C-alpha positions as CSV (number, residue, x, y, z in Angstrom):
1,M,155.8,-76.6,67.1
2,A,152.3,-75.2,66.3
3,M,153.2,-71.8,67.8
4,K,157.1,-71.9,66.3
5,S,155.9,-72.7,63.0
6,A,153.2,-70.2,62.6
7,D,155.5,-67.6,64.4
8,A,152.9,-67.1,67.2
9,K,153.4,-64.7,69.8
10,P,152.2,-66.0,73.6
11,D,150.2,-62.9,73.5
12,E,148.0,-64.1,70.6
13,I,146.6,-66.9,72.3
14,G,143.2,-65.8,73.7
15,M,142.1,-69.5,74.4
16,L,143.8,-72.4,75.5
17,V,142.0,-75.8,75.3
18,V,143.2,-79.3,75.9
19,G,141.3,-82.1,74.9
20,T,142.2,-85.6,76.8
21,E,141.0,-88.2,78.7
22,T,144.6,-88.7,80.5
23,G,143.9,-85.8,83.3
24,V,146.4,-85.5,85.8
25,D,144.4,-83.5,88.3
26,Q,140.8,-83.7,89.2
27,S,140.5,-80.1,89.8
28,K,143.2,-77.8,88.2
29,P,143.4,-78.6,84.3
30,V,146.2,-79.9,81.7
31,S,146.2,-76.7,79.8
32,S,147.2,-74.9,83.1
33,F,150.3,-76.5,83.1
34,V,150.7,-75.8,79.4
35,Q,149.9,-72.0,79.6
36,G,152.6,-71.9,82.4
37,L,155.0,-73.9,80.5
38,L,154.4,-71.6,77.3
39,G,154.3,-68.0,79.0
40,I,150.8,-67.6,77.8
41,G,149.7,-64.4,79.4
42,S,146.3,-64.2,82.1
43,R,144.2,-62.8,79.7
44,C,143.1,-65.7,78.4
45,R,140.5,-68.5,78.7
46,V,142.4,-71.8,80.0
47,F,140.5,-75.3,80.4
48,E,140.3,-78.8,80.0
49,T,137.3,-80.9,77.9
50,K,136.9,-84.9,77.9
51,H,134.6,-86.9,76.3
52,A,137.0,-89.9,75.6
53,C,138.9,-89.6,72.3
54,Y,135.9,-86.8,71.1
55,G,137.8,-84.6,73.6
56,G,140.1,-82.8,71.2
57,T,137.0,-82.2,68.8
58,A,134.9,-80.7,71.3
59,A,137.9,-78.3,72.1
60,L,137.9,-77.3,68.2
61,M,134.9,-76.9,67.7
62,M,134.0,-74.3,70.8
63,S,137.5,-72.8,69.5
64,L,135.7,-72.3,66.0
65,D,132.4,-70.7,67.5
66,W,134.6,-68.5,69.6
67,I,136.3,-67.2,66.6
68,R,133.1,-66.7,64.6
69,S,131.5,-65.3,67.4
70,G,134.0,-62.4,67.4
71,S,134.8,-62.8,70.6
72,A,138.4,-63.4,69.9
73,N,138.7,-60.1,68.3
74,G,141.4,-61.3,66.2
75,R,143.3,-63.3,68.9
76,K,144.1,-67.3,68.2
77,A,143.1,-70.4,70.0
78,L,145.5,-73.3,71.2
79,V,143.9,-76.1,70.9
80,V,146.0,-79.2,72.2
81,C,145.3,-82.8,71.7
82,S,146.7,-85.5,74.1
83,D,146.3,-88.8,75.5
84,I,147.9,-92.1,76.7
85,A,145.8,-94.8,75.4
86,R,146.6,-97.4,78.0
87,Y,145.0,-100.8,78.7
88,G,146.1,-103.5,81.1
89,P,148.4,-106.8,79.9
90,K,146.8,-109.5,78.0
91,T,143.2,-107.4,77.4
92,A,141.7,-106.8,74.3
93,G,142.7,-103.0,74.2
94,E,146.7,-103.7,74.8
95,P,147.3,-104.1,70.6
96,T,146.0,-100.7,70.2
97,Q,147.2,-98.6,72.8
98,G,149.4,-95.8,71.9
99,V,150.5,-92.4,72.9
100,G,150.6,-89.3,71.1
101,G,149.3,-85.7,70.9
102,V,148.7,-83.0,68.6
103,A,148.5,-78.9,68.7
104,L,146.3,-76.8,66.7
105,L,146.4,-72.9,66.6
106,V,143.2,-71.9,65.7
107,S,142.5,-68.6,63.6
108,E,140.7,-66.7,61.0
109,N,143.3,-66.9,58.9
110,P,144.1,-70.6,58.9
111,R,146.9,-72.7,56.7
112,L,145.9,-75.9,56.9
113,L,142.2,-76.6,56.8
114,E,139.2,-73.9,56.7
115,L,136.3,-75.0,59.0
116,D,132.8,-74.0,58.9
117,P,131.4,-74.9,62.2
118,S,128.0,-75.1,60.9
119,C,128.7,-77.7,58.4
120,T,128.5,-80.5,60.8
121,G,126.6,-83.3,62.1
122,Q,126.2,-84.6,65.6
123,F,125.2,-87.6,67.8
124,A,125.2,-88.4,71.3
125,A,124.1,-91.8,73.5
126,D,124.9,-92.3,77.0
127,V,126.2,-95.9,76.5
128,H,129.1,-98.0,78.4
129,D,131.2,-99.4,75.8
130,F,134.5,-97.6,77.0
131,W,135.3,-96.1,80.6
132,R,137.8,-95.7,82.9
133,P,137.0,-95.0,86.4
134,L,138.8,-92.6,88.9
135,Y,140.3,-95.7,90.5
136,S,141.9,-97.2,87.6
137,N,144.6,-96.2,85.4
138,D,143.8,-98.4,82.7
139,A,140.9,-98.4,80.7
140,F,137.9,-100.9,80.1
141,V,136.3,-101.6,77.0
142,D,133.6,-103.8,75.6
143,G,135.2,-104.4,72.1
144,H,131.6,-105.7,70.5
145,S,129.8,-103.1,71.6
146,S,132.5,-100.6,71.0
147,V,132.7,-101.3,67.2
148,Q,128.7,-101.1,67.2
149,C,128.8,-97.8,68.8
150,Y,130.9,-96.3,66.7
151,L,128.9,-97.6,63.3
152,D,125.7,-95.9,65.7
153,A,127.4,-92.8,65.7
154,I,128.8,-92.6,62.2
155,T,125.5,-93.3,60.8
156,V,123.2,-90.9,63.1
157,A,126.2,-88.3,62.5
158,Y,126.3,-88.7,58.9
159,K,122.9,-88.0,58.3
160,H,122.6,-85.0,60.4
161,F,125.7,-83.8,58.7
162,Q,123.3,-84.2,55.0
163,E,120.3,-82.6,56.7
164,R,122.5,-79.4,57.2
165,V,124.4,-79.6,54.1
166,P,121.7,-81.1,51.6
167,N,122.9,-82.8,48.6
168,V,126.6,-83.9,49.5
169,T,127.8,-87.5,49.6
170,A,130.7,-89.0,50.2
171,N,131.5,-88.8,46.5
172,D,132.5,-84.8,47.0
173,F,135.1,-85.4,49.4
174,A,138.8,-86.0,47.7
175,A,139.6,-88.0,50.7
176,I,138.0,-88.8,54.5
177,A,139.7,-89.3,57.7
178,Y,138.3,-91.0,60.5
179,H,138.9,-91.6,64.5
180,V,141.0,-94.6,64.5
181,P,141.1,-96.6,67.5
182,Y,142.6,-99.5,65.4
183,G,143.4,-99.8,61.1
184,K,140.1,-101.7,60.3
185,M,138.1,-99.5,62.1
186,A,138.6,-97.1,59.7
187,R,137.7,-99.9,56.7
188,K,134.7,-100.6,58.8
189,A,133.4,-96.8,58.9
190,H,134.2,-96.1,55.5
191,R,132.1,-98.7,54.4
192,Q,129.3,-98.1,56.7
193,L,129.3,-94.3,55.5
194,R,129.8,-95.4,51.8
195,S,126.6,-97.8,52.0
196,L,124.8,-94.9,53.7
197,D,125.0,-93.2,50.2
198,A,123.5,-96.5,48.7
199,D,126.9,-97.3,47.5
200,P,127.2,-100.6,45.8
201,A,130.1,-101.0,45.9
202,P,131.3,-99.6,49.8
203,D,134.9,-100.6,49.5
204,A,136.2,-99.7,46.3
205,S,136.9,-96.3,46.9
206,F,139.0,-97.2,50.4
207,E,142.2,-96.5,48.8
208,A,142.0,-93.1,47.1
209,Q,139.5,-91.8,50.3
210,V,141.3,-93.2,53.3
211,S,144.2,-95.3,53.1
212,A,147.2,-92.4,53.4
213,S,145.3,-91.0,56.4
214,L,145.8,-94.4,57.8
215,T,150.0,-94.4,57.6
216,F,150.7,-92.7,60.8
217,P,148.2,-94.5,63.2
218,A,149.2,-97.5,61.8
219,Q,153.0,-96.4,63.3
220,V,151.4,-95.0,66.5
221,G,148.4,-96.9,67.5
222,N,145.3,-95.0,69.0
223,I,146.1,-91.9,70.5
224,D,142.6,-91.2,71.9
225,A,141.7,-87.3,71.8
226,G,144.5,-86.6,69.0
227,S,143.5,-89.6,66.6
228,L,141.6,-87.5,64.0
229,C,144.0,-85.3,64.0
230,L,146.8,-87.7,63.6
231,A,144.5,-89.3,60.6
232,L,144.7,-85.7,59.1
233,A,148.5,-84.7,59.5
234,S,149.3,-88.2,58.1
235,L,146.8,-87.4,55.0
236,L,148.1,-83.9,54.4
237,S,151.8,-85.6,55.2
238,T,151.9,-88.8,52.7
239,S,148.8,-88.8,50.2
240,R,150.2,-88.9,46.7
241,R,147.1,-87.0,45.2
242,E,147.0,-82.9,45.3
243,L,144.5,-82.3,47.9
244,D,145.2,-78.1,48.0
245,G,142.0,-76.5,47.3
246,Q,140.0,-80.0,48.3
247,R,137.0,-81.1,50.5
248,I,137.6,-83.3,52.7
249,G,135.5,-85.0,55.5
250,L,136.4,-86.1,58.7
251,F,135.0,-88.4,61.6
252,S,135.4,-87.8,65.3
253,D,134.0,-90.7,67.7
254,G,134.5,-90.9,71.3
255,S,133.1,-93.5,73.2
256,G,130.6,-92.8,76.1
257,S,129.4,-92.0,73.2
258,C,129.6,-88.4,71.3
259,A,130.4,-88.1,67.4
260,E,131.1,-85.6,64.7
261,F,130.9,-85.3,61.2
262,F,132.2,-82.5,59.3
263,E,133.7,-80.7,56.1
264,G,136.6,-78.9,55.3
265,N,138.4,-77.3,52.5
266,V,142.3,-77.8,52.2
267,V,144.2,-74.7,52.2
268,A,146.4,-73.8,48.9
269,G,150.3,-75.0,50.2
270,A,148.9,-77.1,53.3
271,Q,150.4,-80.2,51.8
272,A,153.9,-78.5,51.4
273,R,153.8,-77.1,55.1
274,V,152.5,-80.7,56.6
275,K,155.8,-82.4,54.3
276,A,157.8,-79.7,55.7
277,L,157.5,-80.6,59.2
278,Q,158.9,-84.3,58.3
279,L,157.0,-85.8,60.6
280,Q,158.0,-89.6,59.6
281,A,161.6,-88.4,61.2
282,P,161.1,-88.8,64.8
283,L,158.8,-92.5,63.9
284,D,161.6,-93.5,62.2
285,A,164.4,-92.7,65.0
286,R,162.2,-95.5,67.5
287,R,164.2,-98.2,68.9
288,K,162.0,-101.6,68.9
289,L,161.6,-103.0,71.7
290,T,162.1,-106.9,72.4
291,F,158.8,-108.4,74.0
292,E,160.8,-109.3,77.5
293,E,161.6,-105.4,77.7
294,Y,158.4,-104.8,77.1
295,E,156.9,-106.7,79.3
296,T,159.4,-105.2,82.3
297,I,158.0,-101.6,81.1
298,M,154.5,-102.9,81.7
299,R,155.4,-104.0,85.1
300,A,157.0,-101.2,86.4
301,R,154.4,-98.5,85.1
302,E,152.7,-98.2,88.2
303,A,156.0,-97.2,90.3
304,T,157.0,-95.0,87.1
305,D,154.2,-92.9,86.6
306,M,155.3,-90.2,89.4
307,K,158.7,-90.4,88.5
308,A,160.4,-87.8,86.9
309,L,162.0,-88.0,83.4
310,E,165.5,-87.4,82.7
311,A,166.4,-84.5,80.2
312,V,167.7,-86.1,76.6
313,A,169.3,-84.5,73.6
314,G,166.1,-82.2,72.1
315,D,163.7,-82.1,75.1
316,E,161.8,-78.8,75.5
317,F,159.9,-79.9,78.3
318,R,159.5,-82.9,80.4
319,F,157.9,-83.7,84.1
320,L,159.8,-83.3,86.9
321,G,158.0,-85.4,89.6
322,V,155.7,-84.3,92.3
323,D,156.7,-82.3,95.6
324,A,153.6,-81.9,98.2
325,H,151.1,-83.3,96.0
326,K,152.0,-80.8,93.4
327,R,153.6,-81.7,89.7
328,T,156.2,-79.2,88.2
329,Y,157.3,-79.6,84.6
330,A,160.6,-77.9,82.9
331,G,160.6,-75.8,80.1
332,P,163.2,-75.0,77.4
333,S,165.4,-73.1,79.7
334,A,165.3,-75.8,82.7
């Protein structure tokens, strides 16, 4: 959809990066499968980035630097952020789990958001608040530690941002989109951010600056690497405020831990373009499972992980299965 909506051709893509923590192979990146399915040519950098939920932002920032350096030579970068946020039954993370993907086409002439990779603040630390070892399909999380790590990350990243972009406070943003592992975390993050500016009423601005960005995350759940992008899509799609031409703040966080606070300018016409995608429609078309159906699926997931997906109307790509240890996928013509 990203390439179709921008009328971009496969040979225009000079960098293809997939940010994910749900890799399917320890050597072959997910991006190589995407390259084959989309017919993107061989003169392209193709790789995968991983750092929990920050992986997608890492891919985006590298793409911006690639374009700004001049190495792109007018070509575009395709950044895909996709994950399955999977937890075991009856664990603390189970209610937050979701699945989803976001594709971004990054170019010298953006149609949604203008980003300056020099206007960012970073944070990184070696912590174990969330992890998924090679022998487990399910993630593990230390909930209380993870919340504190998130708040520590936004504190340092935002202060670093203010050092690099002086005289800017949260009041200068028409809206702010956060990484959303669950809805309440966005409120905690906003309270922390506003408090760093010595705001005596840090919750007062939440409705105006943040609430529209939570519409989709509240329905989908945590999609890990694409979480911040989902919040941004929600903001542009559902906000009743005029955001075109406005400055917005963005915060990406990945457990383990790496985070970044940065800003962007909404391009004229961006809201209309996102609304035209009708992103709410597939969410409205979902079927609600009974609790018994959900438990049956959870019990069967290990057996179905390697099972081919049946084609359904509207499918463009689907997993066909594994043959001789090789994963195969079908494109639109299959």
